Backbone as ProteinMPNN parsed JSONL, in Angstrom:
{"seq_chain_A": "MKRLYRSATNKKIAGVCGGIGEMLNVDPTIIRLLFIVGCFMTGFFPLIFGYIVAMFLVPIGPSREIQQ", "coords_chain_A": {"N_chain_A": [[81.954, -71.615, 24.748], [81.315, -73.649, 22.127], [82.561, -74.546, 18.984], [82.346, -74.841, 15.553], [83.479, -77.588, 13.834], [84.631, -79.423, 11.049], [83.978, -82.794, 11.184], [86.566, -85.297, 12.155], [86.899, -87.78, 12.863], [83.949, -88.833, 12.591], [82.65, -89.172, 9.98], [81.148, -89.26, 6.626], [81.163, -88.049, 4.129], [82.188, -85.323, 4.145], [82.35, -84.624, 6.708], [80.892, -82.441, 7.718], [78.59, -82.683, 8.544], [78.564, -84.382, 10.65], [80.264, -82.864, 12.064], [78.448, -80.688, 13.041], [76.575, -82.257, 14.373], [78.256, -82.931, 16.393], [78.902, -80.861, 17.781], [76.5, -79.94, 18.781], [75.871, -81.974, 20.561], [74.368, -83.98, 19.553], [73.272, -86.817, 17.867], [75.015, -87.581, 14.986], [73.729, -89.085, 12.907], [70.997, -88.434, 13.041], [71.346, -85.719, 12.181], [72.21, -85.925, 9.627], [69.937, -87.385, 8.599], [68.164, -85.417, 8.813], [69.028, -83.604, 6.926], [69.071, -84.729, 4.543], [66.26, -84.877, 4.444], [65.521, -82.062, 4.126], [66.871, -81.773, 1.755], [65.255, -82.778, -0.028], [62.813, -81.25, 0.341], [63.762, -78.512, -0.306], [64.501, -78.739, -2.891], [67.009, -79.804, -3.397], [69.231, -78.384, -4.525], [69.791, -75.765, -2.953], [70.688, -76.939, -0.051], [72.504, -78.647, -0.913], [74.588, -76.989, -2.28], [75.077, -75.461, 0.209], [76.395, -77.141, 1.752], [78.53, -77.992, 0.063], [79.967, -75.419, 0.405], [80.638, -75.153, 2.943], [82.116, -77.476, 3.194], [84.554, -76.172, 2.453], [84.867, -73.766, 4.154], [84.733, -74.558, 6.978], [86.978, -75.489, 9.326], [88.71, -78.604, 9.774], [88.378, -80.604, 12.544], [90.371, -81.101, 15.486], [91.789, -84.314, 15.973], [90.743, -86.93, 18.013], [92.595, -88.79, 19.42], [93.362, -91.921, 21.15], [95.275, -91.521, 24.043], [98.013, -93.293, 25.289]], "CA_chain_A": [[81.093, -71.869, 23.353], [81.745, -74.693, 21.255], [83.012, -74.154, 17.698], [81.867, -75.626, 14.571], [84.62, -78.102, 13.277], [84.092, -80.664, 10.404], [84.624, -84.16, 12.246], [87.944, -86.079, 11.968], [86.464, -89.037, 13.165], [82.712, -89.216, 12.563], [82.219, -88.542, 8.594], [80.725, -90.106, 5.519], [81.62, -87.41, 2.964], [83.466, -84.316, 4.424], [82.346, -84.566, 8.108], [80.438, -81.44, 8.045], [76.946, -83.014, 9.356], [79.172, -84.943, 11.989], [80.733, -81.843, 13.199], [77.466, -79.894, 13.513], [76.028, -82.944, 15.398], [79.325, -83.003, 17.76], [78.856, -79.236, 18.496], [75.045, -79.886, 19.198], [75.776, -82.959, 21.246], [73.101, -84.738, 19.004], [73.448, -87.966, 17.131], [75.024, -87.226, 13.386], [72.898, -89.757, 12.07], [69.938, -87.3, 13.178], [71.45, -84.639, 11.494], [71.862, -86.547, 8.197], [68.535, -87.659, 7.926], [67.49, -83.985, 8.537], [69.855, -82.968, 5.636], [68.454, -85.603, 3.491], [64.748, -84.488, 4.153], [65.697, -80.766, 3.919], [67.353, -81.749, 0.361], [64.041, -83.306, -0.822], [61.909, -80.512, 0.552], [64.084, -77.556, -0.995], [65.024, -79.14, -4.247], [68.354, -80.358, -3.328], [70.422, -77.036, -4.742], [70.218, -74.726, -1.645], [71.551, -77.474, 0.854], [73.944, -79.254, -1.434], [75.591, -75.876, -2.256], [75.611, -74.838, 1.47], [77.308, -78.311, 2.195], [80.152, -77.886, -0.483], [80.63, -74.246, 0.897], [80.827, -75.792, 4.303], [83.575, -78.361, 3.035], [85.675, -75.542, 2.198], [84.945, -72.969, 4.775], [84.915, -75.094, 8.08], [88.035, -76.376, 9.558], [88.636, -79.922, 10.263], [88.662, -80.581, 14.103], [91.235, -81.861, 16.038], [91.232, -85.847, 16.216], [90.391, -87.201, 19.205], [93.01, -90.033, 19.414], [93.666, -92.247, 22.54], [96.681, -91.221, 24.374], [98.325, -94.354, 26.151]], "C_chain_A": [[81.825, -72.678, 22.687], [81.989, -73.936, 19.7], [82.897, -75.105, 16.508], [83.289, -76.064, 13.706], [84.119, -79.236, 12.045], [84.739, -81.876, 11.195], [85.513, -84.712, 11.452], [87.47, -87.346, 11.726], [85.23, -89.821, 12.623], [82.279, -88.418, 11.165], [82.128, -89.45, 7.686], [81.413, -89.346, 4.327], [82.66, -86.429, 3.344], [83.639, -84.177, 5.94], [81.914, -83.33, 8.338], [78.805, -81.975, 8.985], [77.642, -83.78, 10.456], [79.685, -83.739, 12.761], [79.454, -80.933, 13.603], [76.458, -80.928, 14.746], [77.199, -83.262, 16.618], [79.187, -81.771, 18.468], [77.446, -79.254, 19.31], [74.936, -80.839, 20.292], [74.408, -83.733, 20.908], [73.853, -85.894, 17.932], [73.735, -87.717, 15.651], [74.241, -87.749, 12.811], [71.537, -88.953, 11.762], [70.158, -86.114, 12.156], [71.68, -84.947, 9.964], [71.052, -86.634, 7.813], [67.7, -86.296, 7.885], [68.184, -83.463, 7.21], [69.137, -83.642, 4.461], [66.903, -85.046, 2.927], [64.693, -83.03, 3.711], [66.231, -80.796, 2.355], [65.812, -81.869, -0.319], [63.04, -82.14, -0.771], [62.358, -78.977, -0.207], [64.517, -77.671, -2.439], [66.163, -79.326, -4.335], [69.378, -79.209, -3.535], [70.924, -76.282, -3.497], [70.858, -75.529, -0.839], [72.806, -77.95, 0.439], [75.02, -78.259, -1.812], [76.081, -75.38, -1.07], [76.8, -75.861, 1.962], [78.583, -78.126, 1.56], [80.595, -76.441, -0.005], [81.332, -74.543, 2.383], [82.257, -76.252, 4.086], [84.634, -77.344, 3.102], [85.911, -74.648, 3.312], [85.189, -73.353, 6.39], [86.044, -75.801, 8.403], [87.993, -77.499, 10.035], [89.357, -79.483, 11.902], [89.713, -81.351, 14.262], [90.874, -83.682, 16.43], [91.428, -85.994, 17.732], [91.448, -88.768, 19.424], [93.248, -90.365, 20.652], [95.214, -92.208, 22.838], [96.711, -92.431, 25.399], [99.582, -93.7, 27.091]], "O_chain_A": [[83.036, -72.464, 22.621], [81.549, -72.814, 19.45], [83.438, -76.205, 16.617], [84.013, -75.277, 13.096], [83.106, -79.884, 12.308], [85.849, -81.849, 11.727], [85.407, -84.703, 10.226], [87.562, -87.95, 10.658], [85.252, -91.004, 12.282], [81.715, -87.324, 11.162], [82.86, -90.439, 7.735], [82.179, -89.969, 3.59], [83.832, -86.567, 2.992], [84.672, -83.763, 6.465], [82.513, -82.827, 9.287], [78.253, -81.431, 9.942], [76.938, -83.697, 11.462], [79.534, -83.648, 13.979], [79.583, -80.413, 14.711], [75.822, -80.476, 15.698], [76.878, -83.819, 17.667], [79.356, -81.694, 19.685], [77.32, -78.637, 20.368], [73.98, -80.674, 21.05], [73.553, -84.042, 21.738], [74.907, -85.673, 17.336], [72.726, -87.624, 14.952], [73.735, -87.04, 11.941], [71.047, -88.807, 10.643], [69.265, -85.657, 11.443], [71.284, -84.126, 9.137], [70.856, -86.162, 6.693], [66.766, -86.094, 7.109], [67.454, -82.779, 6.492], [68.683, -82.993, 3.518], [66.462, -84.854, 1.794], [63.807, -82.745, 2.906], [65.989, -79.78, 1.704], [65.368, -81.003, -1.073], [62.379, -81.969, -1.796], [61.448, -78.285, -0.664], [64.861, -76.675, -3.075], [66.64, -79.044, -5.434], [70.319, -79.103, -2.748], [72.087, -76.184, -3.105], [71.957, -75.021, -0.617], [73.881, -77.829, 1.026], [76.209, -78.56, -1.71], [77.216, -74.907, -1.005], [77.875, -75.501, 2.442], [79.626, -78.084, 2.214], [81.818, -76.31, -0.054], [82.433, -74.133, 2.75], [83.279, -75.737, 4.538], [85.622, -77.602, 3.789], [87.094, -74.571, 3.643], [85.796, -72.53, 7.075], [86.2, -76.839, 7.762], [87.132, -77.612, 10.907], [90.205, -78.689, 12.307], [90.064, -82.186, 13.427], [89.89, -84.109, 17.034], [92.132, -85.299, 18.464], [90.831, -89.822, 19.579], [93.39, -89.449, 21.463], [96.125, -92.678, 22.157], [95.793, -92.65, 26.19], [100.109, -94.376, 27.974]]}, "name": "protein", "num_of_chains": 1, "seq": "MKRLYRSATNKKIAGVCGGIGEMLNVDPTIIRLLFIVGCFMTGFFPLIFGYIVAMFLVPIGPSREIQQ"}
C-alpha cells in the first residue's frame, strides 16, 4: 500500500497535489485542475483550508535523486 507524501520534486506550492498524483499514479496536473475546479464549486474556503492543513500534516516524501 502506498503512503501519501508531499512531493519533493513535483511541486508548485507545497507538493500536496503532486504527492496525491504520485500516490494515485495520475498526472499531478490533472489533480491540480480538479483542485481548482473544486475550489470554484465549493466557494474556495473548504479546499484551501484542507490544502493548508495537508501542508502541515503530510510529511515530505523521500527525494528521488539519481544515483551514479
